[in-house]
C-alpha positions, 0 to 999 in steps of 0.5 A: 479519511472522509467522514460518512454523513449519510450513515444514520438512516431508517428504512421507514418514516418512523424513528423509534427513540431509545426508551428503557421501557420499550421491549428490546434486546439491549447491550447496555455497556460498550466494551473498552476501545482496545478490547477484543470485542466480539458480538455474541448472540448468546448475550441476547439469547441468555437475556431471553432465557432469564426472562422465562425463569418464573415461567419455568418455575410455574412449569415445575409447579404444574408437575407438582400438581400432576403428582398430587392428582396422578401419583402413580405417574411419578416414581421419584420425588424429583419434579415435585421438589425441584425449582429451575433457575437461570444465571443472569447474563452478567454473572460469572457463570455461563448465561445458559446454565440451569441449576436444579434448586431443591425446596423444603424437606425434599432437597436430599431426595431430589439430589439423589434422583436428579435424572429421574424421568417423567413420561410426556404424551404430547409436545406442542409449540404455541404462542405465549397465549397458548394459541397456534402460531400464525406463522407455520415456518416459525413453528417448524423452526422451533419444532426442528430445534427440539432434540429430546422433547418428543411425544411419548418420551420420558424426560428429565428436567435437564432435557426440557431445559436444554430444549428451551435453550435450543429454541432460543438459540435458533435465533428467531425467538425472544422467549420460550416457556415450557408449560405442563398440562394434565390431560386425559391421555397424560402430560402435554408439554407446551413450549410457549414461544414469543417470536422476534419482531419483523425487521422494519428499520435500521438506525446506525450511530457513530459510523463516520467512515463506514459506507452507508451502502455497505450497511444497507446491503448487509441488512437489505435481505432482512427487511420484512422478515423476523429478526434472527439473532444469529443472522444479526451476528453474521452482519455484525461480524461483517461490519467488524471485518470491514474495519479489520481489513482496512486496519481501522480502529472501529467495531460494533459496540452495541445492538438494540431491537426497539419496538416497531422492529427497528434495529439500533447499531452503535458503532465505536470508531477511535478518532485520532486525538493528538499526534506527537513526535518523540526523538530517541537516542541512537545508542540508549533509546532514551528520549532526547532533543532532536535536530529536526523540527517536529512540524517537518515530520508531521506534515509528511503524515497522511494521518490527521487529527480527527480521522479514524486511526488506520494501522495501514495508513500509519504504516504508510506514514512510517515508510514516508518518514523513512524515505525522507532519508534523515531517520534511522528508525521510525515507529508509531505507538497508539494509546487510548486518550483517557476515556474519550474513546479516541486515540493518541499517537506517538511517533518515535524517531531515531535521527541519522548522522545527517552530515556525510563527507566521503572521499574515494580514489581510483582503487575502487575502479580496480575492485570493480574490474576484478568483479568481472573475473576472466573477462577483466582484461578484455572488458577493462581495455574496452572500458578504458578506451571508451572511458566507461567506468563511472555511470554519469547521467549527462544533461546534454544526453536528455536522459537518453544515454548513460556514459561511464567515465574513468574515475580517479578520485572524488570528494563529496559532502552532504547534509541531509537535514539543513536547518532541521527542515529535511532540506538537502545540501550536496557539494561534490567534486569528481575528477577523472583522467579527462573529465571533471565535475564540481557541483553544488546542489540544494534541495527543499523536498517540500516548500514550507507553506505549500499544500501541494508538496512542491519541491525546489532544487537549486544547482550550480555546476562546472563540468568538463566532459568528453565530446566523443559522442558527437565529435569523437574519432579525432586523429592522433588520439587527441581529445576534445572536451565540452566545458559547461557552467550551469545554473538552474532552479527547478520546481517539482510536484505530484499532480496526479497519482503516479504522475509528477511534473517539473518546471524550471529555468536553466542557464548554460555557458558551454564551449569546446576545448582541445586536449591542451585546454585551449578553446576551439570552435571547429573540430578536425573535420572543420565541423563547428563546435558552437552555434554562435561561432564564438568559443562559447554558446550561452543558453537560457532554457525554460524546462517542462517535464512530466513523468509517469511511474508505475510500481517503481519496479524495473519491469513496470511501466514508465513514461517521460516527456521533456520539453526545453525552450531556448529563450533569446533574451539577449541576441546572442543567446540560442533560440530553439525547442527540444522535445524528448520522450521515453516510454517503457512497458513490462509484460509477463509472458510466463511461467515457462518451464526452463531447462525442463526442471523449473517454472520461471516467470519471464518478463518482456520489457519494451523500451522506446525513446525519441526526440526532435530539435527545432531551431539553432542549437549547439552541435555537441547537443545533438542526439547521439545514437548507439551504446550501452543504453541505446543500440548495443553492439555499437560504441557510444554514439557510433550509429549517428548524431542527429537533430531527431532520433528514435530508438526501440528495444525489446528484451526478455529477462529470466532468473538463473541462479539466486540474484543473477538474471539472464536476458536476451535483447534486440535494439534498433536506432535511427536518426530519421535522416536528420544527421546532415541537418546538424551544423557541420554534419559531424556524423557524416564526416565520421561516416556514421550509418545513421541507423543500425541494430544490435542483438545479444545476451547478458546477465544482471546481478544485484549489488550495493551499487545497483544492478550490474549489467554485463552484456555482449551484443552483435551489431548489423555489421557482425561485430561483437562488443561487451557492454557494462552498466550500473543501474537499470537501463533507461 
């Protein structure tokens, strides 16, 4: 947190140095850093009362003299033998406790007649010289504070003492002295008061993060006015509250009123002295030796040495370390750093088992289909026909489509903390009836020595995926697959709040094969399958992607812009430019009374995506329109395959029961008339309409796999179709 270098200031050109000889209210000792310090105006008030002890004794002596002069006025020996005393502020007893002390041989009598009363004829408030106060408003404040002392009233010593406390407690006066004066009409009781100084300046020390304008605003209304201790208490509470709201270790630890009307605030802020990492054993909880390098964890923390410690910032740091994925438990323990006024932080971490082998087989598909219940037969047949059981974000779909493939078995090995630097290594093999993917991926989430949090990802992949999206509907149920060998290196980093960017190079060697595995260059309709005319197309792509994410919730705003440029370093390499953009906006339109019983908050979600390709590109790389994440009601890619596309979608989601949500939706997609511009016009050969819409309803259920989406949609040809998806719609 940045330091505030402007917090030390005065409102006038005069700086009054702290002097033990100056007349001031002083809190000498600061409380311990971790104590629950609360400024109490009674500390200053009781100090003022303590200074009036001798004058209260004089007040009693006056009563003694009055008794000798007018013995007929006194029916008891209380006032002639009593002496008042106040406990000091640092004594265990209450600072405003007044004790009647008995003197001489009259002590027993005084104890028996403690509550005897004396008739007071007049009550006045004067300054310490016995003259009228210059400011009538202060005199009125003192008079208003009196409860017992009224003209022509019989008073006890205790009642006089309590009214002295009330005047001091009003906050406007630093001393109050009761004086008894014998007059012809009786005893006159005069409260000689000394008002506080007028506020003329402020000095604040030790406030490094407290904004200067916050302090100035707090004291602005008091300039030129008599300092009120109670108002000062409210200001100090607001300053302490500012620290508390932000989770900062800070408070006002000292207050002085210097001569000249300058208030001096001493603020104590606990700066971070040292941060250490302690590894704990998963089973015993005892300290152990960790595999992760401490500097790998420390660089994730936004809390740095020398900053004022913030508990809220510490919580964010805990969440950040947990999102690394290599820790099972994380906590921060602050402790005082000796008597320095600083704080030491110890981060306790429990490491996960970061090696993760995993094998799964086709029995998982059966379990997944059984979740659907009575619809499993119809849904299972459709899923098998369109090969939509596993969610696969295919790079050739440019983030626009998600295809589910029938999975038979897979193997994955993952190490989430390579070299103890939070680097990830994933090796996976997935095989289905038609498709297969072998992938090696290495990711460094934060390149060492980079202060911009740049990540690096290196990937090698050999995949075989169905070519049905563009070149489907082969006669005789023959299958056409696209084989790709891909190698890439990408760098990503955040460059603004909620914005991140990715740039990289991707090399791809891709071609088509028939169901026997033989390379082919044309489909059944004589449409070319490669742009070069060879069995394979080679492409070197320069990639740039920018992503905006809102809160991260499914209904929050999102925007993705992607550009890929083919680099024809060799003559046979493809040269083209591809642009793609996706946007999502969530709007609350509730609450609405649903089924006449409950109020629900409805969420309206708007999606838009579009793209365009310029240049010579492989036909199987065309934008495919239609399907679960495009235009529902159509099969995957059944609306069109174009050089350009635009898809819009709107839906309203509402809760049904527990984790189950319902939704109604409508989609529209078009290839913008670009289908014939794709080499060989594969969409025209298959009589794809080029545009279409769908609408329907569905429900979503949260699951360990992610949201399960079951939807039923009608297209503009009145044909209905089930759609099943895992994860949020793009």
